[in-house]
C-alpha positions as CSV (number, residue, x, y, z in Angstrom):
1,X,120.5,120.6,112.6
2,X,120.1,118.9,115.6
3,X,123.3,118.3,117.5
4,X,122.5,116.0,119.6
5,X,120.5,113.4,117.1
6,X,121.5,110.4,117.1
7,X,120.2,107.2,114.6
8,X,119.9,103.9,116.1
9,X,122.0,101.1,114.6
10,X,120.8,98.6,112.0
11,X,119.3,95.6,113.4
12,X,117.4,97.3,116.4
13,X,114.0,96.5,117.3
14,X,111.7,99.1,118.3
15,X,107.7,99.4,119.2
16,X,106.1,102.3,117.6
17,X,103.8,104.5,119.2
18,X,100.6,102.7,119.6
19,X,102.4,99.7,118.0
20,X,102.1,96.2,119.0
21,X,104.5,95.0,117.0
22,X,108.3,94.5,116.8
23,X,109.8,96.8,113.9
24,X,113.5,95.4,112.9
25,X,115.5,98.4,111.6
26,X,116.5,97.8,108.3
27,X,117.6,101.3,107.0
28,X,118.3,104.7,108.2
29,X,118.3,108.4,106.3
30,X,116.1,106.9,103.7
31,X,115.0,109.8,101.1
32,X,111.7,108.9,99.0
33,X,110.3,110.6,95.6
34,X,106.8,109.9,95.5
35,X,106.0,110.3,92.0
36,X,105.8,113.8,90.6
37,X,106.4,115.2,94.6
38,X,109.4,116.4,96.8
39,X,111.9,114.0,97.9
40,X,110.8,113.2,101.5
41,X,113.6,111.8,104.2
42,X,112.9,109.3,107.3
43,X,114.8,108.6,110.0
44,X,114.2,104.7,109.3
45,X,112.7,102.0,107.3
46,X,112.1,98.3,109.0
47,X,110.4,95.3,108.4
48,X,107.9,93.7,111.2
49,X,109.8,91.1,113.4
50,X,109.8,88.2,113.1
51,X,108.7,87.8,109.3
52,X,111.5,90.1,108.2
53,X,111.6,91.4,104.5
54,X,108.4,89.8,102.4
55,X,108.2,92.6,99.7
56,X,108.8,95.8,99.0
57,X,105.1,96.9,100.2
58,X,106.1,95.7,104.0
59,X,108.4,97.9,104.5
60,X,107.4,100.6,106.7
61,X,109.1,104.3,107.2
62,X,109.1,106.3,110.4
63,X,110.9,109.0,111.9
64,X,112.7,108.9,115.4
65,X,109.6,110.9,117.5
66,X,107.6,108.1,116.2
67,X,109.2,105.2,118.3
68,X,108.2,104.3,121.7
69,X,110.3,101.9,123.0
70,X,113.9,100.2,121.8
71,X,113.5,96.4,122.7
72,X,117.2,95.6,121.7
73,X,120.1,97.9,120.1
74,X,121.8,96.6,117.0
75,X,125.4,96.2,116.8
76,X,127.6,99.4,116.0
77,X,131.3,100.0,115.9
78,X,133.6,102.9,114.8
79,X,132.5,102.2,110.8
80,X,128.8,102.8,112.0
81,X,129.5,105.6,113.9
82,X,131.6,107.2,110.9
83,X,128.9,106.6,108.3
84,X,125.6,107.8,110.9
85,X,127.8,111.2,111.6
86,X,127.9,111.5,107.5
87,X,124.6,111.1,107.0
88,X,123.6,113.5,109.4
89,X,126.1,115.9,108.0
90,X,124.4,115.5,104.8
91,X,121.3,116.0,106.1
92,X,122.3,119.2,107.6
93,X,124.1,120.3,104.2
94,X,120.9,119.8,101.8
95,X,117.8,120.3,104.0
96,X,116.4,122.7,101.8
97,X,116.1,119.5,99.1
98,X,113.5,117.4,101.3
99,X,110.7,117.6,103.7
100,X,110.6,115.7,106.7
101,X,108.6,112.0,106.0
102,X,104.8,112.2,108.2
103,X,104.7,108.8,109.2
104,X,100.4,109.2,109.3
105,X,100.3,110.5,105.5
106,X,102.7,107.3,104.4
107,X,101.6,104.4,106.6
108,X,98.4,104.4,104.5
109,X,100.5,103.7,101.5
110,X,102.1,100.2,102.5
111,X,98.7,98.5,102.7
112,X,98.2,99.2,98.6
């Protein structure tokens, strides 16, 4: 596990690489299990800003390395910091039970 890994707080606004739309982070450390496939881990889930949540088919998943620019960093306190620490420890302890998500493979499914 990367010991220096951090996660942006909920409510952060980011631009993805090659993206032109702001994305609002609504979830972190998302484990997804597509039908009959291995569980996949993404660092973040987000919705388009300013529209927000408009349905489950419009929630996008991506990783830290897919972020081009942080436009706004959401609120974080000691509760959030402890929660993130726990999530990252879980990731490290269970890394054999999932694969890291790949945005290019997953984004194609979001427009069905």
